[in-house]
N, C-alpha and C positions, 0 to 999 in steps of 0.2 A: 241897077242891081238891087236885089232885095236884101233885107236884113234877115238873119237866121230865124228870129221869132216869127216873122211873117210867112215863112214856108210851112209852118206846122199845121195850121188849121185846115188847109186844103188837103194835106197829106193824111191827116187823121180822118177826115170825111171820106176820102177815097178808100182807105183801108177798112173803115167801118162798113162801107157799102159792099166791100168784097168779102165780108164775113170774118175778118181777122178778129181774134178773140180779145186782144188788148191793143186797139189801134193807137191810142195815145202813147203807150210805152214803146211800141214798135217804131212809131214815127220819130220819137226822140232818139232811139238807138240808131236808126238809119241816118238821121241828121248828124249825129256825132261821127258816124262812120264816114259820111260824105265830107265832113269838115276835117276829118283826120285828127280828132281830139278824143280823149277818153270820155266815156259816157258820164262819168262823175264830174267832169269839168264843163259839160255842155252849158250849164246855166251861166257860166262866166263869158260865154261867147254868143249869147242870144241877141245882143245888140250889134254884133259884128255884121259888116256888109259881106255878103257871100259872093265870091268870085264866080264868074260864069262856069268854069270847069267844075267847081264844087257843087254848084246848083244842078248841073247836068248829071253829076254822080248821084245826087239825091233823087232826082226825078227817075233815073234808071232803077235805083234801089227801091223806090216806092212802087214803081210799075211791076217789078219782080215780086215784091211782097203781095201786091194786089192779085197777082196770078197764083198766090199761095205758096210760092217758093219759101222754104224755111229761112228764118232770119239768119241762122248760123251759116247757111250756104251763101247767102248774099254778102255777109261781112267776112266770111271765110274763117271764122274762129268761134270757139266756144270755151267758156270758163268752166272747168271741171275740177273739183277738189282743190280749188285755189290756183290752178295753173291753166294757161291758155293753150288750146289745141287747135291745130288747123283742121278745118272741116270742108269737105267737097261733096258733090252729089254721089261720089263713089263709096261713101261710108255713112253709117248711121250717125246722126247727131247725138253725141253723148248726153244722156238725160240725167237730171238730178236724181231720179230713182235709182240709177245705177251706182250712185255713191253709197247705197246700202250694201252693195257687194264689196266695195272698197272697205267700208267700216268692218264688215264681217271678216274680211281677209286680214286686216291689220290686228285682229285679235289672235291670229295664229302666228306660230314661228315658221319662218321660211327663209331659205337662202337661195333657192332656185324655184322659179315660177314658170308655168306653162299657161298661156292665154290662148284658148281655142276660139277662132273667129274674131281675131283681134281688131279688125276694122281700122279705126283711127289710131289704135294703140293706146287709147286713153286709160284703159284698165291696167294693162301691163306696166306702162310707163309711170303711172301714179304709184303703183306698188313698189316699183324700183326706186322711185324718187323718195319714198317714205322709209326705205330701208337701204342705207348707204352701201352695204356690202352685197346686196342681193343681185343676182343676174337672172335673166329670163329669156324665154322664147315666145314669140307671138306668131301664130299661124293664121293664114287666111287663104281661101281658094281664089281670091280676087287679086290680080297683080296691081290694078290701080289702087286698091285699098292698101296694099302693102307699101306702095310708094308714099302714100299719105302717112302711114305709121312710121316709116323710116325718116321722113322729113320732120315729124314731130319729135322723134328720138333725138335727132341732131339738134333741133332748136332748143331742146331741154337739156342738152349736154349728157344724154344717156345712151348714145349710140355705142359706146364701148361696152355697155352692160346688157344691151338688148339685141337679140338676133331675131330676124323676121324671115320666115320661109313660107313658100307656097305649099299648102297641104290641105287635103280633104280630111279634116279633123286629124286623126292620129297617123294618117297614111305615111307622111314623110318625117314623123317625129322619131327621135332617138334619145335614149337616156331616161333617167328618172327625175322626178320633181317632188319637192316637199309640198307644193301647192299647185293644184290645177284649178283655173277659173274660166268661166265662160258665160257670155250673154248670147246664147244661140238664138237662131230664128225660132219663135214660138207662137207666131200669129197664124191661125188656121186660114185657109183660102177664103172661106166665107167671111171671116172676121176682117180680112184685108180689104174686102170690097166696101166695108162700112167704116173704115178709118177716115179720119179727117184728111182732106186733100193735101194738106201740108206734108203728111206722111205718105199717104197712098200714092200720090202722083210724083213725088220728088225723091223719096229715099229708096235705096236699092231693094227691090222686092226680095232678092236672094238673101238679104240680111234680115228679113222679116218673116218670110214664109218658108218652112222647111221643105226641102226636096222630098217628094214622095209623101207629102202630108196626107194623113188618113182622116183629116177633119178635126183632129184634136190638138194640133200644134206640137205634138210630143215626139215626133220622129227623131229629131236630132238629140233630144235628151236620152232616148233609148240607146243611140249609138255611142254617145259620150260616156254614159254610165257603164255600159257594157265593156268599153275599152279602157277605162281610166286605170283600173287596178294594175295593168301591165306597165304603167308609166309613173306610178307613185312609189315613193320610198315608204318603208314601214312607218306607220303613224302619220303618213301624209293625208292631206285633206282635198276634197273636191267641193267647190262652191259654185252654185249655178244660179243665175238670175232667172226668174220665172214670171209667167203671167199670173194674174190675180187668182185664177181658179185652179192652178196646176199643182199646188203644193201637195195634195194627197197622192197624186199619181207619181210625181217625182220622188217623193219620200218613199213610196213603196218600191220604186225602181232601185233606189239606193239600198234599201234594206235587202232586197232580193239579191243584189250584187255583192253583199257581204259588208257593206259599210255600217259602222256603228256611230254612236254619239251624234245622231242626226238632229239637226237644228233647223229652225225656220226663223228668218228675220223679217220684220215688217218694214215697209218704207215709211216716209214721213206722213203719209195718209193712213197708216195703219193697215195697209194691205200686204199680204204675204208677198215678199219680193225676192228672197234668197232662200234656197234650201241647200244644205251641205252636210257632209258626213266625213268621218275619219276612217281610214283603213289601217287596221292593226298589223296586217301582214302584206307583203308584196308578192305578186305572182312571179314565178321564175321566168 
């Protein structure tokens, strides 16, 4: 049997040859996963003898990552805003950039939240966890994604405050909300072809490319902005994650739909990542 440290050099070389961006980091995370220890404790186990079952888990994990399967799908979890979320190939891997949407939302007052295209539920559940009295609804058109979101709600103890329903954007939604949030599909079909294989080949295309995309990735923003007023309370806000070049178009859509106090928030790299606005009146 091999020691844990002895498994890393070959794994790093294999991942590097496959084009993985940070092979040393990923190899260590996969080894921690295989050994079933926290990544922060891996150093303490580097001299341990690895049992055959754990070594087999590591080899399978490295092979999957070499095929460019996302790390979060292999380990089945992703840390987002300090909480762990289950991730499967049926949902987008919650990205650090999306925490910009969380930060922007937490600057608002809300008791009731609607998350359109909820996926793993990471956005909605984080907002509920951060506001102890808040309740919310997460919508998605994918039943497998909704199953992941419900499992995450239960694991976080939020299932009593979160409702998940199958809906094509607002189609099955009822009631009004203080805050509507969404990270909709915004990658155009041409852009999708150029994405890294980790995303292009493994994450659900329907969560990345809008149905009926006209080549600009804005189809779903148009639907969300046009429909949001009927589901917002007076003074309610709509916050949208966007692609790096989409701020002007989404800002104009919000302004045309009657939103005011329109703001843009940059992500950690300084790129426009969230656009939002406030609605002073509610539609009947």
